[in-house]
C-alpha positions as CSV (number, residue, x, y, z in Angstrom):
1,M,-42.7,34.8,19.7
2,G,-39.9,34.5,22.1
3,V,-40.2,30.8,23.1
4,A,-40.4,30.1,19.3
5,L,-37.1,32.0,18.8
6,G,-35.4,30.8,21.9
7,G,-36.4,27.2,20.6
8,S,-35.1,27.8,17.2
9,I,-31.9,29.1,18.4
10,G,-31.4,26.0,20.9
11,V,-32.2,23.6,17.5
12,A,-29.9,25.6,15.5
13,G,-27.5,25.5,18.0
14,S,-27.9,21.5,18.4
15,I,-27.3,21.1,14.6
16,V,-24.3,23.0,14.1
17,S,-22.7,21.6,17.6
18,N,-23.3,18.0,16.1
19,W,-22.2,19.1,12.5
20,F,-18.6,20.3,14.3
21,L,-18.8,17.3,16.5
22,E,-19.1,14.8,13.5
23,S,-16.8,16.6,11.2
24,Y,-14.4,16.4,14.2
25,R,-14.8,12.5,14.4
26,R,-14.1,12.5,10.5
27,E,-11.1,14.3,10.7
28,R,-9.9,12.0,13.5
29,L,-10.9,8.9,11.6
30,K,-9.1,10.0,8.1
31,E,-6.3,10.8,10.2
32,S,-5.9,7.4,11.8
33,A,-6.8,5.4,8.8
34,A,-3.8,7.5,7.2
35,L,-1.3,6.8,9.8
36,A,-2.4,3.1,10.0
37,F,-1.9,3.0,5.9
38,R,1.5,4.7,6.6
39,G,2.7,2.4,9.2
40,E,1.9,-0.7,7.1
41,I,3.5,0.6,3.9
42,Y,6.4,2.2,5.3
43,S,7.1,-1.4,6.9
44,L,6.8,-3.3,3.9
45,L,9.4,-0.8,2.5
46,I,11.7,-1.6,5.2
47,L,11.3,-5.3,4.8
48,I,11.9,-4.6,0.5
49,D,15.1,-2.6,1.6
50,R,16.7,-4.8,4.6
51,R,16.3,-7.8,2.7
52,D,17.5,-6.5,-0.6
53,Y,14.9,-7.9,-2.7
54,I,15.3,-6.2,-5.6
55,N,18.9,-6.5,-6.1
56,H,18.5,-10.2,-5.4
57,L,16.0,-10.1,-8.6
58,K,18.4,-8.3,-10.6
59,S,21.3,-10.6,-9.6
60,V,19.2,-13.8,-10.7
61,K,18.3,-12.2,-13.4
62,A,22.1,-11.0,-14.5
63,Y,23.3,-14.8,-13.5
64,M,20.8,-16.4,-16.2
65,E,21.9,-13.5,-18.9
66,E,25.4,-14.4,-18.6
67,N,25.1,-18.2,-18.0
68,R,21.9,-18.7,-20.0
69,E,20.6,-21.0,-17.3
70,V,17.1,-20.7,-15.4
71,R,17.3,-20.0,-11.8
72,N,14.5,-19.9,-9.0
73,F,14.3,-17.0,-6.9
74,S,12.3,-17.1,-3.8
75,F,11.3,-15.7,-0.6
76,Y,8.7,-16.7,1.7
77,A,5.7,-14.2,2.6
78,E,3.7,-16.9,4.6
79,R,2.0,-14.4,6.8
80,E,-0.6,-11.8,6.2
81,Y,1.0,-8.5,5.3
82,F,-1.9,-6.3,4.7
83,F,-3.9,-6.1,7.9
84,V,-4.3,-2.4,7.5
85,Y,-5.5,-2.5,4.1
86,K,-8.0,-5.2,4.5
87,N,-9.7,-3.5,7.9
88,Y,-9.3,0.1,6.5
89,I,-10.3,-0.2,2.7
90,D,-13.4,1.1,3.4
91,K,-12.1,4.1,4.8
92,I,-9.8,5.2,1.6
93,G,-12.8,7.3,0.3
94,L,-12.2,9.8,3.2
95,F,-8.7,10.8,1.5
96,S,-8.2,13.3,-1.0
97,N,-6.4,12.8,-4.2
98,P,-4.1,11.1,-5.2
99,L,-4.1,8.9,-1.9
100,P,-7.0,6.6,-3.0
101,Y,-5.2,5.8,-6.3
102,K,-1.6,5.6,-4.9
103,I,-2.9,3.4,-2.1
104,T,-4.7,1.1,-4.0
105,K,-2.0,0.8,-6.9
106,F,0.4,0.0,-3.9
107,Y,-1.7,-2.8,-2.6
108,T,-2.6,-4.0,-6.2
109,L,0.7,-4.2,-7.2
110,A,2.3,-5.6,-3.9
111,S,-0.6,-8.7,-4.1
112,A,0.3,-9.5,-7.6
113,L,4.0,-9.5,-6.7
114,L,2.8,-12.0,-3.7
115,E,1.1,-14.1,-5.9
116,D,4.1,-14.6,-8.3
117,V,6.3,-15.4,-5.4
118,E,3.8,-17.8,-4.1
119,R,3.7,-19.7,-7.4
120,I,7.4,-19.8,-7.6
121,N,7.7,-21.2,-4.1
122,K,5.4,-24.0,-4.8
123,Q,6.0,-24.5,-8.3
124,G,9.1,-23.1,-9.7
125,L,9.4,-20.9,-12.8
126,L,6.8,-22.6,-15.4
127,T,9.3,-22.0,-18.1
128,A,12.8,-23.7,-19.1
129,N,13.3,-21.1,-21.7
130,V,16.0,-18.5,-20.1
131,D,14.6,-15.5,-22.3
132,E,11.4,-15.9,-20.7
133,A,12.7,-16.6,-16.9
134,I,15.0,-13.2,-17.7
135,R,11.8,-11.2,-18.8
136,F,10.0,-12.6,-16.0
137,Y,12.5,-11.5,-13.2
138,D,13.1,-8.2,-15.0
139,E,9.4,-7.3,-14.9
140,M,9.2,-8.8,-11.0
141,A,11.9,-6.2,-10.3
142,N,10.3,-3.4,-12.2
143,F,7.2,-4.1,-10.1
144,M,9.1,-4.0,-7.0
145,E,10.6,-0.8,-7.8
146,E,7.2,0.8,-8.6
147,I,5.9,-0.7,-5.5
148,V,8.7,1.1,-3.7
149,T,8.4,4.4,-5.5
150,T,4.7,4.6,-4.7
151,G,5.1,3.5,-1.1
152,H,7.5,6.3,-0.6
153,D,5.0,8.7,-2.5
154,I,2.4,7.5,-0.2
155,V,4.3,8.0,3.3
156,E,5.5,11.6,1.9
157,I,2.0,12.6,1.2
158,I,0.8,11.5,4.5
159,D,3.7,12.7,6.5
160,S,2.6,16.4,4.6
161,R,-0.9,16.0,5.6
162,Y,-1.1,14.3,9.0
163,S,2.2,14.8,10.8
164,H,2.1,17.4,13.8
């Protein structure tokens, strides 16, 4: 009886110990993934701010409104800016709401915006209609503002949860 009891205590201790170890590993993985996303997203926010992309888009739109002439706006994004996203997307389920939603929203809008920019860089605007071009640039500026707002939300949430 004593051996069985001792064995049961040993097994229970092993199970509890493994559970705590696994829980600790999962929390460390969640924190490192969150901080990696934070670093990448914040870096992109810095680029958008320092290069003043939103104001440039708005000034191109204003020029077209004033002069009734289509102008192209371009910037180059030839490197891979979403390395963390591509390598940590499978960890997004570790986060509690609203991080999975906001991270997905951020990268989806940013990817769509980069596709538009790439197309403009290669082909120019596919319209000679000034009003269509104005709407397009207005939409791009609005997307970029939404990306920035969402990015700041993500950084704030991660800072509140994982900064020590």
